[in-house]
PQR file with spaces between the fields and no chain letter, atoms N, CA, C, O and H, PARSE charges and radii, in Angstrom:
ATOM       1  N    MET     1       7.807   -0.466  -51.689 -0.4000 1.5000
ATOM       2  CA   MET     1       9.094   -0.301  -50.855 -0.0000 2.0000
ATOM       3  C    MET     1       9.099    0.707  -49.762  0.5500 1.7000
ATOM       4  O    MET     1       9.759    0.497  -48.745 -0.5500 1.4000
ATOM       5  N    SER     2       8.371    1.830  -49.924 -0.4000 1.5000
ATOM       6  CA   SER     2       8.232    2.677  -48.883 -0.0000 2.0000
ATOM       7  C    SER     2       7.518    2.250  -47.724  0.5500 1.7000
ATOM       8  O    SER     2       7.815    2.600  -46.582 -0.5500 1.4000
ATOM       9  H    SER     2       7.835    2.000  -50.750  0.4000 1.0000
ATOM      10  N    LYS     3       6.397    1.350  -48.080 -0.4000 1.5000
ATOM      11  CA   LYS     3       5.422    0.698  -47.054 -0.0000 2.0000
ATOM      12  C    LYS     3       6.400   -0.297  -46.158  0.5500 1.7000
ATOM      13  O    LYS     3       6.296   -0.470  -44.944 -0.5500 1.4000
ATOM      14  H    LYS     3       6.155    1.066  -49.008  0.4000 1.0000
ATOM      15  N    LEU     4       7.233   -0.820  -46.910 -0.4000 1.5000
ATOM      16  CA   LEU     4       7.937   -1.990  -46.292 -0.0000 2.0000
ATOM      17  C    LEU     4       9.002   -1.121  -45.343  0.5500 1.7000
ATOM      18  O    LEU     4       9.338   -1.540  -44.236 -0.5500 1.4000
ATOM      19  H    LEU     4       7.318   -0.679  -47.896  0.4000 1.0000
ATOM      20  N    LEU     5       9.370   -0.182  -45.757 -0.4000 1.5000
ATOM      21  CA   LEU     5      10.438    0.736  -44.938 -0.0000 2.0000
ATOM      22  C    LEU     5       9.706    1.283  -43.580  0.5500 1.7000
ATOM      23  O    LEU     5      10.111    1.202  -42.420 -0.5500 1.4000
ATOM      24  H    LEU     5       9.097    0.159  -46.656  0.4000 1.0000
ATOM      25  N    SER     6       8.553    1.838  -44.062 -0.4000 1.5000
ATOM      26  CA   SER     6       7.581    2.397  -42.769 -0.0000 2.0000
ATOM      27  C    SER     6       7.273    1.368  -41.710  0.5500 1.7000
ATOM      28  O    SER     6       7.199    1.627  -40.508 -0.5500 1.4000
ATOM      29  H    SER     6       8.223    1.903  -45.004  0.4000 1.0000
ATOM      30  N    VAL     7       7.101    0.197  -42.244 -0.4000 1.5000
ATOM      31  CA   VAL     7       6.877   -1.008  -41.258 -0.0000 2.0000
ATOM      32  C    VAL     7       7.792   -1.174  -40.399  0.5500 1.7000
ATOM      33  O    VAL     7       7.626   -1.159  -39.179 -0.5500 1.4000
ATOM      34  H    VAL     7       7.160   -0.013  -43.220  0.4000 1.0000
ATOM      35  N    LEU     8       9.050   -1.382  -41.113 -0.4000 1.5000
ATOM      36  CA   LEU     8      10.363   -1.701  -40.267 -0.0000 2.0000
ATOM      37  C    LEU     8      10.658   -0.569  -39.289  0.5500 1.7000
ATOM      38  O    LEU     8      11.099   -0.873  -38.181 -0.5500 1.4000
ATOM      39  H    LEU     8       9.185   -1.394  -42.104  0.4000 1.0000
ATOM      40  N    ILE     9      10.470    0.604  -39.576 -0.4000 1.5000
ATOM      41  CA   ILE     9      10.810    1.770  -38.734 -0.0000 2.0000
ATOM      42  C    ILE     9       9.683    1.746  -37.598  0.5500 1.7000
ATOM      43  O    ILE     9       9.967    2.084  -36.449 -0.5500 1.4000
ATOM      44  H    ILE     9      10.112    0.851  -40.476  0.4000 1.0000
ATOM      45  N    ALA    10       8.463    1.357  -37.935 -0.4000 1.5000
ATOM      46  CA   ALA    10       7.397    1.287  -36.723 -0.0000 2.0000
ATOM      47  C    ALA    10       7.732    0.051  -35.997  0.5500 1.7000
ATOM      48  O    ALA    10       7.421    0.108  -34.808 -0.5500 1.4000
ATOM      49  H    ALA    10       8.231    1.082  -38.869  0.4000 1.0000
ATOM      50  N    ALA    11       8.239   -0.969  -36.348 -0.4000 1.5000
ATOM      51  CA   ALA    11       8.668   -2.124  -35.626 -0.0000 2.0000
ATOM      52  C    ALA    11       9.960   -1.856  -34.853  0.5500 1.7000
ATOM      53  O    ALA    11      10.094   -2.313  -33.717 -0.5500 1.4000
ATOM      54  H    ALA    11       8.492   -1.015  -37.314  0.4000 1.0000
ATOM      55  N    ILE    12      10.783   -1.229  -35.358 -0.4000 1.5000
ATOM      56  CA   ILE    12      11.955   -0.888  -34.523 -0.0000 2.0000
ATOM      57  C    ILE    12      11.575    0.122  -33.440  0.5500 1.7000
ATOM      58  O    ILE    12      12.064    0.002  -32.317 -0.5500 1.4000
ATOM      59  H    ILE    12      10.674   -0.858  -36.281  0.4000 1.0000
ATOM      60  N    PHE    13      10.714    1.125  -33.730 -0.4000 1.5000
ATOM      61  CA   PHE    13      10.197    2.089  -32.560 -0.0000 2.0000
ATOM      62  C    PHE    13       9.460    1.387  -31.548  0.5500 1.7000
ATOM      63  O    PHE    13       9.693    1.651  -30.369 -0.5500 1.4000
ATOM      64  H    PHE    13      10.317    1.223  -34.642  0.4000 1.0000
ATOM      65  N    ALA    14       8.520    0.445  -31.887 -0.4000 1.5000
ATOM      66  CA   ALA    14       7.940   -0.301  -30.870 -0.0000 2.0000
ATOM      67  C    ALA    14       8.796   -1.265  -29.946  0.5500 1.7000
ATOM      68  O    ALA    14       8.596   -1.439  -28.744 -0.5500 1.4000
ATOM      69  H    ALA    14       8.331    0.230  -32.845  0.4000 1.0000
ATOM      70  N    THR    15       9.867   -1.912  -30.776 -0.4000 1.5000
ATOM      71  CA   THR    15      10.789   -2.547  -29.954 -0.0000 2.0000
ATOM      72  C    THR    15      11.380   -1.853  -28.979  0.5500 1.7000
ATOM      73  O    THR    15      11.364   -2.278  -27.824 -0.5500 1.4000
ATOM      74  H    THR    15      10.029   -1.771  -31.753  0.4000 1.0000
ATOM      75  N    VAL    16      11.948   -0.754  -29.295 -0.4000 1.5000
ATOM      76  CA   VAL    16      12.840    0.065  -28.484 -0.0000 2.0000
ATOM      77  C    VAL    16      11.904    0.619  -27.255  0.5500 1.7000
ATOM      78  O    VAL    16      12.237    0.671  -26.071 -0.5500 1.4000
ATOM      79  H    VAL    16      11.962   -0.408  -30.233  0.4000 1.0000
ATOM      80  N    SER    17      10.816    0.966  -27.751 -0.4000 1.5000
ATOM      81  CA   SER    17       9.851    1.482  -26.579 -0.0000 2.0000
ATOM      82  C    SER    17       9.443    0.613  -25.606  0.5500 1.7000
ATOM      83  O    SER    17       9.335    1.003  -24.444 -0.5500 1.4000
ATOM      84  H    SER    17      10.545    0.924  -28.713  0.4000 1.0000
ATOM      85  N    VAL    18       9.159   -0.722  -25.984 -0.4000 1.5000
ATOM      86  CA   VAL    18       8.782   -1.872  -25.170 -0.0000 2.0000
ATOM      87  C    VAL    18       9.969   -2.256  -24.256  0.5500 1.7000
ATOM      88  O    VAL    18       9.807   -2.592  -23.083 -0.5500 1.4000
ATOM      89  H    VAL    18       9.247   -1.039  -26.928  0.4000 1.0000
ATOM      90  N    ALA    19      11.300   -2.177  -24.934 -0.4000 1.5000
ATOM      91  CA   ALA    19      12.425   -2.420  -23.988 -0.0000 2.0000
ATOM      92  C    ALA    19      12.611   -1.467  -22.962  0.5500 1.7000
ATOM      93  O    ALA    19      13.001   -1.823  -21.849 -0.5500 1.4000
ATOM      94  H    ALA    19      11.431   -1.904  -25.887  0.4000 1.0000
ATOM      95  N    SER    20      12.365   -0.275  -23.238 -0.4000 1.5000
ATOM      96  CA   SER    20      12.500    0.731  -22.188 -0.0000 2.0000
ATOM      97  C    SER    20      11.512    0.392  -20.999  0.5500 1.7000
ATOM      98  O    SER    20      11.964    0.310  -19.857 -0.5500 1.4000
ATOM      99  H    SER    20      12.049    0.013  -24.142  0.4000 1.0000
ATOM     100  N    PHE    21      10.238    0.204  -21.244 -0.4000 1.5000
ATOM     101  CA   PHE    21       9.261   -0.218  -20.091 -0.0000 2.0000
ATOM     102  C    PHE    21       9.747   -1.410  -19.491  0.5500 1.7000
ATOM     103  O    PHE    21       9.720   -1.425  -18.261 -0.5500 1.4000
ATOM     104  H    PHE    21       9.872    0.270  -22.172  0.4000 1.0000
ATOM     105  N    ALA    22      10.197   -2.437  -20.094 -0.4000 1.5000
ATOM     106  CA   ALA    22      10.919   -3.653  -19.545 -0.0000 2.0000
ATOM     107  C    ALA    22      11.876   -3.377  -18.589  0.5500 1.7000
ATOM     108  O    ALA    22      11.934   -3.954  -17.504 -0.5500 1.4000
ATOM     109  H    ALA    22      10.219   -2.425  -21.094  0.4000 1.0000
ATOM     110  N    ALA    23      12.736   -2.386  -19.016 -0.4000 1.5000
ATOM     111  CA   ALA    23      14.010   -2.147  -18.135 -0.0000 2.0000
ATOM     112  C    ALA    23      13.514   -1.581  -16.906  0.5500 1.7000
ATOM     113  O    ALA    23      14.140   -1.848  -15.881 -0.5500 1.4000
ATOM     114  H    ALA    23      12.689   -1.917  -19.898  0.4000 1.0000
ATOM     115  N    ASP    24      12.360   -0.746  -16.825 -0.4000 1.5000
ATOM     116  CA   ASP    24      11.723   -0.284  -15.635 -0.0000 2.0000
ATOM     117  C    ASP    24      10.976   -1.107  -14.579  0.5500 1.7000
ATOM     118  O    ASP    24      10.596   -0.666  -13.495 -0.5500 1.4000
ATOM     119  H    ASP    24      11.851   -0.529  -17.658  0.4000 1.0000
ATOM     120  N    ALA    25      10.814   -2.359  -15.032 -0.4000 1.5000
ATOM     121  CA   ALA    25      10.110   -3.378  -14.164 -0.0000 2.0000
ATOM     122  C    ALA    25      10.910   -3.630  -12.999  0.5500 1.7000
ATOM     123  O    ALA    25      10.433   -3.374  -11.893 -0.5500 1.4000
ATOM     124  H    ALA    25      11.123   -2.718  -15.913  0.4000 1.0000
ATOM     125  N    PRO    26      12.071   -4.101  -13.112 -0.5600 1.5000
ATOM     126  CA   PRO    26      12.741   -4.612  -11.899  0.2800 2.0000
ATOM     127  C    PRO    26      12.926   -3.655  -10.829  0.5500 1.7000
ATOM     128  O    PRO    26      13.581   -4.071   -9.874 -0.5500 1.4000
ATOM     129  N    LYS    27      12.468   -2.393  -10.771 -0.4000 1.5000
ATOM     130  CA   LYS    27      12.228   -1.499   -9.629 -0.0000 2.0000
ATOM     131  C    LYS    27      11.569   -2.054   -8.408  0.5500 1.7000
ATOM     132  O    LYS    27      11.908   -1.860   -7.241 -0.5500 1.4000
ATOM     133  H    LYS    27      11.936   -2.055  -11.547  0.4000 1.0000
ATOM     134  N    LYS    28      10.560   -2.784   -8.860 -0.4000 1.5000
ATOM     135  CA   LYS    28       9.521   -3.405   -7.509 -0.0000 2.0000
ATOM     136  C    LYS    28      10.525   -4.498   -6.828  0.5500 1.7000
ATOM     137  O    LYS    28      10.563   -4.667   -5.610 -0.5500 1.4000
ATOM     138  H    LYS    28      10.284   -2.942   -9.809  0.4000 1.0000
ATOM     139  N    ASP    29      11.301   -5.191   -7.719 -0.4000 1.5000
ATOM     140  CA   ASP    29      12.053   -6.197   -7.038 -0.0000 2.0000
ATOM     141  C    ASP    29      13.138   -5.447   -6.209  0.5500 1.7000
ATOM     142  O    ASP    29      13.465   -5.932   -5.126 -0.5500 1.4000
ATOM     143  H    ASP    29      11.270   -5.053   -8.709  0.4000 1.0000
ATOM     144  N    GLU    30      13.702   -4.326   -6.636 -0.4000 1.5000
ATOM     145  CA   GLU    30      14.684   -3.613   -5.542 -0.0000 2.0000
ATOM     146  C    GLU    30      14.105   -3.133   -4.545  0.5500 1.7000
ATOM     147  O    GLU    30      14.718   -3.225   -3.481 -0.5500 1.4000
ATOM     148  H    GLU    30      13.437   -3.932   -7.516  0.4000 1.0000
ATOM     149  N    LYS    31      12.851   -2.518   -4.536 -0.4000 1.5000
ATOM     150  CA   LYS    31      12.178   -2.349   -3.462 -0.0000 2.0000
ATOM     151  C    LYS    31      12.058   -3.420   -2.300  0.5500 1.7000
ATOM     152  O    LYS    31      12.324   -3.205   -1.117 -0.5500 1.4000
ATOM     153  H    LYS    31      12.353   -2.443   -5.400  0.4000 1.0000
ATOM     154  N    LYS    32      11.692   -4.394   -2.746 -0.4000 1.5000
ATOM     155  CA   LYS    32      11.512   -5.602   -2.086 -0.0000 2.0000
ATOM     156  C    LYS    32      12.976   -5.904   -1.343  0.5500 1.7000
ATOM     157  O    LYS    32      13.050   -6.033   -0.121 -0.5500 1.4000
ATOM     158  H    LYS    32      11.476   -4.568   -3.706  0.4000 1.0000
ATOM     159  N    GLU    33      13.848   -5.976   -2.011 -0.4000 1.5000
ATOM     160  CA   GLU    33      15.131   -6.295   -1.659 -0.0000 2.0000
ATOM     161  C    GLU    33      15.623   -5.378   -0.744  0.5500 1.7000
ATOM     162  O    GLU    33      16.355   -5.780    0.161 -0.5500 1.4000
ATOM     163  H    GLU    33      13.787   -5.871   -3.003  0.4000 1.0000
ATOM     164  N    GLU    34      15.292   -4.044   -0.854 -0.4000 1.5000
ATOM     165  CA   GLU    34      15.617   -3.018    0.343 -0.0000 2.0000
ATOM     166  C    GLU    34      14.930   -3.222    1.490  0.5500 1.7000
ATOM     167  O    GLU    34      15.483   -2.966    2.560 -0.5500 1.4000
ATOM     168  H    GLU    34      14.698   -3.716   -1.589  0.4000 1.0000
ATOM     169  N    LYS    35      13.679   -3.692    1.455 -0.4000 1.5000
ATOM     170  CA   LYS    35      12.880   -3.918    2.578 -0.0000 2.0000
ATOM     171  C    LYS    35      13.439   -5.231    3.293  0.5500 1.7000
ATOM     172  O    LYS    35      13.364   -5.377    4.513 -0.5500 1.4000
ATOM     173  H    LYS    35      13.230   -3.900    0.586  0.4000 1.0000
ATOM     174  N    LYS    36      13.873   -5.954    2.637 -0.4000 1.5000
ATOM     175  CA   LYS    36      14.437   -7.286    3.112 -0.0000 2.0000
ATOM     176  C    LYS    36      15.733   -6.889    3.861  0.5500 1.7000
ATOM     177  O    LYS    36      15.897   -7.231    5.032 -0.5500 1.4000
ATOM     178  H    LYS    36      13.934   -5.836    1.646  0.4000 1.0000
ATOM     179  N    ALA    37      16.523   -6.268    3.277 -0.4000 1.5000
ATOM     180  CA   ALA    37      17.765   -5.592    3.849 -0.0000 2.0000
ATOM     181  C    ALA    37      17.324   -4.780    5.120  0.5500 1.7000
ATOM     182  O    ALA    37      18.024   -4.960    6.116 -0.5500 1.4000
ATOM     183  H    ALA    37      16.390   -5.990    2.326  0.4000 1.0000
ATOM     184  N    ALA    38      16.419   -4.038    5.215 -0.4000 1.5000
ATOM     185  CA   ALA    38      16.032   -3.261    6.331 -0.0000 2.0000
ATOM     186  C    ALA    38      15.571   -4.234    7.402  0.5500 1.7000
ATOM     187  O    ALA    38      15.848   -4.026    8.584 -0.5500 1.4000
ATOM     188  H    ALA    38      15.850   -3.892    4.405  0.4000 1.0000
ATOM     189  N    LYS    39      14.903   -5.249    7.026 -0.4000 1.5000
ATOM     190  CA   LYS    39      14.606   -6.398    8.189 -0.0000 2.0000
ATOM     191  C    LYS    39      15.585   -6.991    8.656  0.5500 1.7000
ATOM     192  O    LYS    39      15.554   -7.348    9.834 -0.5500 1.4000
ATOM     193  H    LYS    39      14.679   -5.418    6.067  0.4000 1.0000
ATOM     194  N    LYS    40      16.802   -7.266    7.778 -0.4000 1.5000
ATOM     195  CA   LYS    40      17.791   -8.100    8.392 -0.0000 2.0000
ATOM     196  C    LYS    40      18.649   -7.080    9.342  0.5500 1.7000
ATOM     197  O    LYS    40      19.306   -7.474   10.306 -0.5500 1.4000
ATOM     198  H    LYS    40      16.827   -6.976    6.821  0.4000 1.0000
ATOM     199  N    ASP    41      18.558   -5.809    8.964 -0.4000 1.5000
ATOM     200  CA   ASP    41      19.416   -4.992    9.852 -0.0000 2.0000
ATOM     201  C    ASP    41      18.516   -4.763   11.217  0.5500 1.7000
ATOM     202  O    ASP    41      19.165   -4.536   12.238 -0.5500 1.4000
ATOM     203  H    ASP    41      18.024   -5.488    8.181  0.4000 1.0000
ATOM     204  N    GLU    42      17.092   -4.803   11.324 -0.4000 1.5000
ATOM     205  CA   GLU    42      16.499   -4.929   12.463 -0.0000 2.0000
ATOM     206  C    GLU    42      16.667   -6.140   13.255  0.5500 1.7000
ATOM     207  O    GLU    42      16.806   -6.151   14.478 -0.5500 1.4000
ATOM     208  H    GLU    42      16.565   -4.988   10.495  0.4000 1.0000
ATOM     209  N    LYS    43      16.648   -7.158   12.493 -0.4000 1.5000
ATOM     210  CA   LYS    43      17.047   -8.477   13.430 -0.0000 2.0000
ATOM     211  C    LYS    43      18.364   -8.600   13.764  0.5500 1.7000
ATOM     212  O    LYS    43      18.707   -9.480   14.553 -0.5500 1.4000
ATOM     213  H    LYS    43      16.535   -7.149   11.499  0.4000 1.0000
ATOM     214  N    ALA    44      19.138   -7.862   13.288 -0.4000 1.5000
ATOM     215  CA   ALA    44      20.676   -7.937   13.703 -0.0000 2.0000
ATOM     216  C    ALA    44      20.750   -7.095   15.160  0.5500 1.7000
ATOM     217  O    ALA    44      21.434   -7.429   16.127 -0.5500 1.4000
ATOM     218  H    ALA    44      18.860   -7.147   12.647  0.4000 1.0000
ATOM     219  N    ALA    45      19.823   -5.855   15.064 -0.4000 1.5000
ATOM     220  CA   ALA    45      19.821   -5.165   16.250 -0.0000 2.0000
ATOM     221  C    ALA    45      18.724   -5.890   17.332  0.5500 1.7000
ATOM     222  O    ALA    45      18.598   -5.423   18.464 -0.5500 1.4000
ATOM     223  H    ALA    45      19.267   -5.583   14.279  0.4000 1.0000
ATOM     224  N    ALA    46      18.216   -6.661   17.039 -0.4000 1.5000
ATOM     225  CA   ALA    46      17.040   -7.362   17.863 -0.0000 2.0000
ATOM     226  C    ALA    46      17.676   -8.049   18.860  0.5500 1.7000
ATOM     227  O    ALA    46      17.031   -7.965   19.905 -0.5500 1.4000
ATOM     228  H    ALA    46      18.319   -7.040   16.119  0.4000 1.0000
ATOM     229  N    PRO    47      18.978   -8.890   18.999 -0.5600 1.5000
ATOM     230  CA   PRO    47      19.492   -9.510   19.950  0.2800 2.0000
ATOM     231  C    PRO    47      19.518   -8.629   21.299  0.5500 1.7000
ATOM     232  O    PRO    47      19.193   -9.066   22.403 -0.5500 1.4000
ATOM     233  N    ALA    48      19.946   -7.347   21.039 -0.4000 1.5000
ATOM     234  CA   ALA    48      20.141   -6.296   22.260 -0.0000 2.0000
ATOM     235  C    ALA    48      18.895   -6.235   22.902  0.5500 1.7000
ATOM     236  O    ALA    48      18.873   -6.319   24.130 -0.5500 1.4000
ATOM     237  H    ALA    48      20.210   -6.992   20.143  0.4000 1.0000
ATOM     238  N    ALA    49      17.643   -6.075   22.138 -0.4000 1.5000
ATOM     239  CA   ALA    49      16.290   -6.008   22.811 -0.0000 2.0000
ATOM     240  C    ALA    49      16.040   -7.488   23.487  0.5500 1.7000
ATOM     241  O    ALA    49      15.514   -7.534   24.599 -0.5500 1.4000
ATOM     242  H    ALA    49      17.661   -6.006   21.140  0.4000 1.0000
ATOM     243  N    LYS    50      16.356   -8.493   22.923 -0.4000 1.5000
ATOM     244  CA   LYS    50      16.077   -9.890   23.547 -0.0000 2.0000
ATOM     245  C    LYS    50      16.711   -9.949   24.881  0.5500 1.7000
ATOM     246  O    LYS    50      16.267  -10.639   25.799 -0.5500 1.4000
ATOM     247  H    LYS    50      16.783   -8.456   22.020  0.4000 1.0000
ATOM     248  N    ALA    51      17.660   -9.280   24.952 -0.4000 1.5000
ATOM     249  CA   ALA    51      18.375   -9.587   26.419 -0.0000 2.0000
ATOM     250  C    ALA    51      17.398   -8.918   27.562  0.5500 1.7000
ATOM     251  O    ALA    51      17.323   -9.395   28.694 -0.5500 1.4000
ATOM     252  H    ALA    51      18.022   -8.720   24.206  0.4000 1.0000
ATOM     253  N    ALA    52      16.673   -7.783   27.147 -0.4000 1.5000
ATOM     254  CA   ALA    52      15.837   -7.295   28.017 -0.0000 2.0000
ATOM     255  C    ALA    52      14.510   -8.231   28.442  0.5500 1.7000
ATOM     256  O    ALA    52      13.983   -8.057   29.541 -0.5500 1.4000
ATOM     257  H    ALA    52      16.734   -7.395   26.227  0.4000 1.0000
ATOM     258  N    GLU    53      14.089   -9.068   27.657 -0.4000 1.5000
ATOM     259  CA   GLU    53      13.117  -10.048   27.630 -0.0000 2.0000
ATOM     260  C    GLU    53      12.904  -10.829   28.820  0.5500 1.7000
ATOM     261  O    GLU    53      11.764  -11.028   29.239 -0.5500 1.4000
ATOM     262  H    GLU    53      14.517   -9.210   26.765  0.4000 1.0000
ATOM     263  N    PRO    54      14.034  -11.331   29.450 -0.5600 1.5000
ATOM     264  CA   PRO    54      13.909  -12.278   30.394  0.2800 2.0000
ATOM     265  C    PRO    54      13.425  -11.399   31.813  0.5500 1.7000
ATOM     266  O    PRO    54      12.686  -11.919   32.649 -0.5500 1.4000
ATOM     267  N    MET    55      13.845  -10.286   31.922 -0.4000 1.5000
ATOM     268  CA   MET    55      13.283   -9.387   32.990 -0.0000 2.0000
ATOM     269  C    MET    55      11.729   -9.326   32.727  0.5500 1.7000
ATOM     270  O    MET    55      10.962   -9.649   33.635 -0.5500 1.4000
ATOM     271  H    MET    55      14.446   -9.863   31.243  0.4000 1.0000
ATOM     272  N    LYS    56      11.319   -8.975   31.675 -0.4000 1.5000
ATOM     273  CA   LYS    56       9.771   -9.069   31.661 -0.0000 2.0000
ATOM     274  C    LYS    56       9.254  -10.170   31.967  0.5500 1.7000
ATOM     275  O    LYS    56       8.278  -10.185   32.718 -0.5500 1.4000
ATOM     276  H    LYS    56      11.942   -8.713   30.938  0.4000 1.0000
ATOM     277  N    ASP    57       9.799  -11.356   31.446 -0.4000 1.5000
ATOM     278  CA   ASP    57       9.213  -12.813   31.885 -0.0000 2.0000
ATOM     279  C    ASP    57       9.177  -12.862   33.320  0.5500 1.7000
ATOM     280  O    ASP    57       8.193  -13.305   33.912 -0.5500 1.4000
ATOM     281  H    ASP    57      10.591  -11.343   30.836  0.4000 1.0000
ATOM     282  N    ALA    58      10.270  -12.401   33.953 -0.4000 1.5000
ATOM     283  CA   ALA    58      10.524  -12.700   35.308 -0.0000 2.0000
ATOM     284  C    ALA    58       9.428  -11.801   36.262  0.5500 1.7000
ATOM     285  O    ALA    58       8.963  -12.142   37.349 -0.5500 1.4000
ATOM     286  H    ALA    58      11.069  -12.041   33.472  0.4000 1.0000
ATOM     287  N    LYS    59       9.200  -10.695   35.596 -0.4000 1.5000
ATOM     288  CA   LYS    59       8.116   -9.691   36.219 -0.0000 2.0000
ATOM     289  C    LYS    59       6.780  -10.407   36.114  0.5500 1.7000
ATOM     290  O    LYS    59       6.044  -10.403   37.101 -0.5500 1.4000
ATOM     291  H    LYS    59       9.578  -10.417   34.713  0.4000 1.0000
ATOM     292  N    LYS    60       6.343  -11.128   34.805 -0.4000 1.5000
ATOM     293  CA   LYS    60       5.211  -11.808   34.657 -0.0000 2.0000
ATOM     294  C    LYS    60       4.967  -12.960   35.490  0.5500 1.7000
ATOM     295  O    LYS    60       3.878  -13.191   36.015 -0.5500 1.4000
ATOM     296  H    LYS    60       6.941  -11.131   34.003  0.4000 1.0000
ATOM     297  N    ASP    61       6.024  -13.699   35.606 -0.4000 1.5000
ATOM     298  CA   ASP    61       5.896  -14.796   36.592 -0.0000 2.0000
ATOM     299  C    ASP    61       5.627  -14.533   37.928  0.5500 1.7000
ATOM     300  O    ASP    61       4.778  -15.157   38.566 -0.5500 1.4000
ATOM     301  H    ASP    61       6.908  -13.512   35.179  0.4000 1.0000
ATOM     302  N    ALA    62       6.513  -13.374   38.515 -0.4000 1.5000
ATOM     303  CA   ALA    62       6.233  -12.784   39.842 -0.0000 2.0000
ATOM     304  C    ALA    62       4.763  -12.453   40.032  0.5500 1.7000
ATOM     305  O    ALA    62       4.195  -12.747   41.084 -0.5500 1.4000
ATOM     306  H    ALA    62       7.203  -12.867   37.996  0.4000 1.0000
ATOM     307  N    LYS    63       4.045  -11.754   38.878 -0.4000 1.5000
ATOM     308  CA   LYS    63       2.716  -11.485   39.011 -0.0000 2.0000
ATOM     309  C    LYS    63       1.811  -12.761   39.048  0.5500 1.7000
ATOM     310  O    LYS    63       0.835  -12.918   39.781 -0.5500 1.4000
ATOM     311  H    LYS    63       4.506  -11.516   38.023  0.4000 1.0000
ATOM     312  N    LYS    64       2.261  -13.564   38.214 -0.4000 1.5000
ATOM     313  CA   LYS    64       1.265  -14.780   38.402 -0.0000 2.0000
ATOM     314  C    LYS    64       1.461  -15.653   39.699  0.5500 1.7000
ATOM     315  O    LYS    64       0.518  -16.281   40.180 -0.5500 1.4000
ATOM     316  H    LYS    64       3.054  -13.436   37.619  0.4000 1.0000
ATOM     317  N    GLU    65       2.820  -15.668   40.286 -0.4000 1.5000
ATOM     318  CA   GLU    65       2.755  -16.380   41.619 -0.0000 2.0000
ATOM     319  C    GLU    65       1.992  -15.642   42.792  0.5500 1.7000
ATOM     320  O    GLU    65       1.424  -16.218   43.719 -0.5500 1.4000
ATOM     321  H    GLU    65       3.586  -15.158   39.895  0.4000 1.0000
ATOM     322  N    GLU    66       2.076  -14.193   42.593 -0.4000 1.5000
ATOM     323  CA   GLU    66       1.286  -13.428   43.472 -0.0000 2.0000
ATOM     324  C    GLU    66      -0.280  -13.738   43.327  0.5500 1.7000
ATOM     325  O    GLU    66      -0.992  -13.997   44.297 -0.5500 1.4000
ATOM     326  H    GLU    66       2.538  -13.724   41.840  0.4000 1.0000
ATOM     327  N    LYS    67      -0.677  -13.689   42.173 -0.4000 1.5000
ATOM     328  CA   LYS    67      -2.114  -14.128   41.925 -0.0000 2.0000
ATOM     329  C    LYS    67      -2.395  -15.299   42.597  0.5500 1.7000
ATOM     330  O    LYS    67      -3.273  -15.299   43.461 -0.5500 1.4000
ATOM     331  H    LYS    67      -0.099  -13.478   41.384  0.4000 1.0000
ATOM     332  N    LYS    68      -1.785  -16.280   42.330 -0.4000 1.5000
ATOM     333  CA   LYS    68      -1.775  -17.867   42.796 -0.0000 2.0000
ATOM     334  C    LYS    68      -2.088  -17.893   44.355  0.5500 1.7000
ATOM     335  O    LYS    68      -2.990  -18.504   44.927 -0.5500 1.4000
ATOM     336  H    LYS    68      -1.072  -16.280   41.628  0.4000 1.0000
ATOM     337  N    GLU    69      -1.035  -17.012   44.929 -0.4000 1.5000
ATOM     338  CA   GLU    69      -0.884  -16.942   46.501 -0.0000 2.0000
ATOM     339  C    GLU    69      -2.339  -16.360   46.882  0.5500 1.7000
ATOM     340  O    GLU    69      -3.098  -16.925   47.671 -0.5500 1.4000
ATOM     341  H    GLU    69      -0.302  -16.515   44.464  0.4000 1.0000
ATOM     342  N    GLU    70      -2.623  -15.152   46.213 -0.4000 1.5000
ATOM     343  CA   GLU    70      -3.933  -14.374   46.626 -0.0000 2.0000
ATOM     344  C    GLU    70      -5.267  -15.417   46.603  0.5500 1.7000
ATOM     345  O    GLU    70      -6.196  -15.431   47.410 -0.5500 1.4000
ATOM     346  H    GLU    70      -2.006  -14.693   45.573  0.4000 1.0000
ATOM     347  N    LYS    71      -5.078  -16.230   45.499 -0.4000 1.5000
ATOM     348  CA   LYS    71      -6.293  -17.287   45.368 -0.0000 2.0000
ATOM     349  C    LYS    71      -6.185  -18.248   46.380  0.5500 1.7000
ATOM     350  O    LYS    71      -7.248  -18.658   46.847 -0.5500 1.4000
ATOM     351  H    LYS    71      -4.323  -16.219   44.843  0.4000 1.0000
ATOM     352  N    LYS    72      -5.034  -18.743   46.866 -0.4000 1.5000
ATOM     353  CA   LYS    72      -4.872  -19.633   47.858 -0.0000 2.0000
ATOM     354  C    LYS    72      -5.351  -19.191   49.224  0.5500 1.7000
ATOM     355  O    LYS    72      -6.007  -19.893   49.994 -0.5500 1.4000
ATOM     356  H    LYS    72      -4.171  -18.409   46.487  0.4000 1.0000
ATOM     357  N    ASP    73      -4.917  -17.846   49.456 -0.4000 1.5000
ATOM     358  CA   ASP    73      -5.281  -17.054   50.777 -0.0000 2.0000
ATOM     359  C    ASP    73      -6.717  -17.024   50.794  0.5500 1.7000
ATOM     360  O    ASP    73      -7.252  -17.403   51.837 -0.5500 1.4000
ATOM     361  H    ASP    73      -4.384  -17.276   48.831  0.4000 1.0000
ATOM     362  N    ALA    74      -7.530  -16.604   49.731 -0.4000 1.5000
ATOM     363  CA   ALA    74      -9.000  -16.482   49.461 -0.0000 2.0000
ATOM     364  C    ALA    74      -9.657  -17.732   49.691  0.5500 1.7000
ATOM     365  O    ALA    74     -10.813  -17.740   50.114 -0.5500 1.4000
ATOM     366  H    ALA    74      -7.095  -16.297   48.884  0.4000 1.0000
ATOM     367  N    ALA    75      -9.021  -18.811   49.447 -0.4000 1.5000
ATOM     368  CA   ALA    75      -9.687  -20.214   49.253 -0.0000 2.0000
ATOM     369  C    ALA    75      -9.567  -20.593   50.718  0.5500 1.7000
ATOM     370  O    ALA    75     -10.524  -21.222   51.170 -0.5500 1.4000
ATOM     371  H    ALA    75      -8.082  -18.804   49.103  0.4000 1.0000
ATOM     372  N    LYS    76      -8.534  -20.315   51.562 -0.4000 1.5000
ATOM     373  CA   LYS    76      -8.304  -20.660   53.010 -0.0000 2.0000
ATOM     374  C    LYS    76      -9.431  -19.902   53.826  0.5500 1.7000
ATOM     375  O    LYS    76      -9.981  -20.540   54.724 -0.5500 1.4000
ATOM     376  H    LYS    76      -7.756  -19.804   51.195  0.4000 1.0000
ATOM     377  N    LYS    77      -9.751  -18.833   53.633 -0.4000 1.5000
ATOM     378  CA   LYS    77     -10.617  -17.850   54.344 -0.0000 2.0000
ATOM     379  C    LYS    77     -12.061  -18.465   53.969  0.5500 1.7000
ATOM     380  O    LYS    77     -13.088  -17.924   54.379 -0.5500 1.4000
ATOM     381  H    LYS    77      -9.305  -18.314   52.904  0.4000 1.0000
């Protein structure tokens, strides 16, 4: 009888120990969710940054046109 009781106590102890480790496992998921939330916040702030992009594109286009004109001038000479 004492062997059966000791086996039951050991089984209960193991179950409680495993349950506590299993409860700690979702922390990784929480970290991922926090990262996703941070990315969403960055994306929400991104439209303000996107408004500046057309100016950059205009500058790039202007530089490309200048290079084309320089090539045409060089070809004429």
